[in-house]
N, C-alpha and C positions, 0 to 999 in steps of 0.2 A: 501675348503680349506685342506689344508696337516694335516693327524696325525704325526704333528714332535715331534721329539725324540729327546734326549739329548742323543749325540754318549759318551756314557761311556770312552770315548778315552780320556787322557786331557793332552795336552803338559803341561800344567805352571800350578804350584798350589800356589796361596797366602797366606803366614801362619799368616800373621799378623806382623813378627820378620824378615821373609828370602824368599826367591824366589825358589820354588822348581822347579828343567827344570828337563824334562822325556826325557834323552839321548838316541836322535834319531839314532844317531850310532851301537849303540846293542841293535836294534827289528831288527828281534821280537826273537833272540833269550835268548835275557836277557831286562829287564824288569828296570832301573834302573834309580833311581828321581836323581840328584845333586842339592844339598843343597847348595845357595849363599848366603852372608849378606852383602855383599858390590858389588860396579861400576864395578871393576875391573875384579872378576868372572865374571857377567853376560857379559861383555864387552867377556871375554874366551868362555861364551859359545856360544854366537853370532858366534865368526870368528868358529870355531869350526866344527860350524853344530849339536853342541847339540842341537843345537834349529834353527829352519830353517822352511822357510816361510814367504811373506813377512807381513804380520797380526801378526800375534805371534811373528817376530823378533821386531813391532815394541810394541807390548803390554811389551813384556820381559825388552826390552829398556826404560819403563815409570816406572815398576817397578825397575830396574836399579839406574833411579832417584831417587827413593823414599828414596832405601838402601841408597844412597851417601847421603840426607838431615837428614836423622836418625843419622849417623855414624859422620859429621864434626859439625850438630848441638848440640850434644853431649859433642865433642870435645872443640869446638870454639864455642861463641856464635857472635863475634864479627865477625868475619869471612869465615863463613859457606859458605855461600854461591858464595865469589872468588872457593870455594874447588869444590863444586856441578858445577861452571860451567864446570871447568878443569873436569870435568868426563863425563858430557855427550858432551866435547872434544871428551873424551875417547872413545863413544858407540859410537858416529857416526862413528866412523874409522872403525869401528869394520864387516861392509859390503858396500858398495860402491853403488850395485844398487837398491836395498827394497826401495822405494821414502815410504814406510810407516815407517820405523824407523825411517829419520828425520821428517815425520807429525808429530808425536809422540813426537818425545825431542823438536820442537815450541811449540808446547799445555805446554808440562812440562814447560819450559822456560817462558809462558807466566805466567802459576802462580807462580815461582819463584821472578815474577821481583814484583810483583803485591804489597799489602798494604796487611797488616792485623797482625794478636799479632801471631795468630796458623798457622803458616805454613807447619807445620808436617801432621798438619789434612788435608788444601789444598793440599798435594802435592800428598797425598797418594788417595783424593776423583778423583780429575784428571786422575790418574792411572787406579781408577776402573772403572772410566767410561769409560777410554776409551776400558777397558776389555769387560763392558758390550753389550757397544753400539757396539762392534766389534761382539758380540754374536746376537745382534738382528737386526746386521745389514745381516748378515749366513745369518738368518730364511727369512728377506725376500727375499732377491738374491733367497733362496732355489726359496719359491714360484714364482715369476715374470720366474726364468729361467722353472722350468715346466712346466708353462702352455705356454710358445713354444716348447716345448720337449712333449708331451703331447701326439703325435702319434709317435713316437720318437722306432724304429724296435731296434737300437743296437747302442750305444756309445764307444767311445772313450777316455779315458781319461790318461795321462799325469803329473811325478812326483808326487808328494805329497797334495792336496787342502783341505784334509780336515779337523776336529781338531785338528793332530797334526799340523799342518801348520796355527790356526787360535786358535782364542780364546775359541771356540766350532763350532761342528754342521760344519762348510767348506766354504771354494767359491763354487770351479768346482764342489768337490766333493759333498759340502751341496746340488746344484740344482740337480745331478745326488742321493741323495738319498729324493728329495722331489717328484721325480720323480718318482723312486720303490716303496714309498709308492704309489702314486694315480696307476701303472701299472708297475708291474714287469718286466720288460722291459731287454732285456740281454747286459751284463758291464763289457766292457775288460779295461786293465789298461797296458800299453808298463812297459819293465821294467824299464826306465830312467838309461837309463848310462850317468856318468862314476859310481853316487854315489848309483844308486840302492833304489831308493824313490818308485817308482812302484815296486819291489819289497820286500821290506822289507817295506813297510811302508802303503801304499796304499789295499794291496789289505790283509796283517793283518791288519787295521783300518775297511774295510769293512767287515773281516769274525769276528771280534768283535761286530757286529751289526747285523752279521747272513746274510748277504747280498751279493748273489752271484757274486761269477766275475771270468772274465777266464785273466791270466797273456799269454802275449806275446811277444816275444822277438822285441827289436824298430828296427829292421831290417826286423821283418813281416805285419809291418803296411800296406806297399802298397798292399803287396795280398793279404789280411784282408778287406782293400776296395775297391777288386779285387771281390772278392768274394761277395759283397754285403751286406754280414755282418751287418756292420754298416753307417747310414743316420747322425751322428753327430759326430764330436769332440770336448769335453770339455776337457778344462784350466783355468788354473789362468791366473793372468798376477804378476813381481811386480814393474811395473813401467807400465804407462801408456800416450804418446803423446797427444797432445792437438789435433793431427790430425787423432788421434786414432790407431799409432801405439800400437805394444805394447810389452813389453819384456818379455821374460820369461825362466822359463828352456832351458834349449839347446837342440833343438831337438824340439820343438814348432814352430821354421818356417819352418821343414822340412816337420813336417804334416799337415803344412798349402799347398803347397804346391802340397802336392799327395791330400789331397782332393782335391781339385781345375781341377785336373782332372781329379776323380775318380767322381766327384759329389758329393763330400760331403758338408755336410756345419760344420763350425766351428763358435762355441759358447764361447768368455772369458768371466769370473766370476768374479765379482774384487769389490769390495770398493770405492769410491769414493776418497780416502784418500791412496787411488794407482797412482792417475791421475795426472800428474804431471804438473803443470800451467806454469813453469818460459819451458817449452820445447816444442817447438812448433811438431819437429818431429822426429822419433827413430834415427836418424841421431845423435839426441843429447846425447843421451839417455850412459852411461859409461857402458861398460861392464866388469865384473868384472873376471881377469883370474885366478885361481886358480894355485894352486905347481904344478909342473910335476911330480909330487913324487906320486900323485893320481891319475895319472895315471899310470905310466909306473913300469913296474912288479921293485922290489927291483936289479937283476940280469944287470940292464942296467945304474943304478945309477951312476955309474963314466964311462961308455964307450963314447966314443970321436962321436958315427957314428947317435949315436939315441938317439934323444929330443920329448916330444911332447907339442901339446899346447891346450894348456883345458879353455878355455873360458866356465865359468857354466853357461850364459845365452844365447838367441840371438833375434832380434826384428823381430816380424811378422808385416808384413803392413798391411796398413786397410782394404786395396783390397783387402784382398784374409780371412776377415773374415763377420761373416754372422749375429754376434749381438755381441752389450758388454755389459752386466750386470751389473747394480748395483744396491743401495737400494734404490737408488732415478730412477729407471728408468730403460728402458734397450734403447741402441741404436742400432738400426736396421740400418746394410749396412754401418760402416760408413765412408768409405770410401767418402761417401755422402756429410758427414758436419759435418766430423769429430766428436768432443765427443758432440757438440751444434748441431750436426742435430735431423732423426729424432725418438724420442720418445715415446716410447708404454707405 
């Protein structure tokens, strides 16, 4: 059993009356927590990527519902539920691809529509359970993934899937933490354009926990694989279809294609809340398109000849994935039976 240690990094802090969100856009230069007291503020925090990563988005949204209940119950005992449902719809519109967002909001709606006198306490208990369950799931996935990677010589990860993207510890980065605790393996992180989550978040987070990591340019991944330095790519997921196709940060599909060419294996690590039972394949997953301004320099703003295409996720087919790790077990070679396939 790995000597698990909670990361010192926290993306979200519930104070009892507000949600503090670490503004990840300002990392690593500045550590700034923004404080929110209503669902509108939490919605903005998610939409503007102050908080990002599918599990963390879901947790933040759950606390956003709590804040909505606190606000509207105090204002109107008779009509507060309808106001909260309106806020839930607002939160649901913040990011379209991360299924954890909708899963968490549905959990909160079930409690909201339930019976009982103390709805405020019940709503808070549900949000805190979502948060605590995510941390526990991260630790479980860390162990299951580390069992598979016990003999890995080198690992490449993409985007940020650590404590910053979850309730704590991490999904893919949680597995890497657990592996490193057993055997100090060589870890590489891609820069992850265009938001540079690898540069700004992953290497910073690992450094905070005194875990050595080597940064590479995204375009260097193929040459790194060719060199033989890595034998696994380990990534997270924002949505998993029933057939095992995975939506994750843009560039994941490229890494999976490159990995197949170089006999490198691909592991996806995500909680079961990321599995979307309504989607048979990745072809049905909505891919979020963000503003051109996130890619284009300001000098091109009014240029009629230059535009930008900015999808922030892509879909990796199950056939390119060696293992999908969840807190309930591992699906090996998901192409053979989807998410109901061979389990470990």
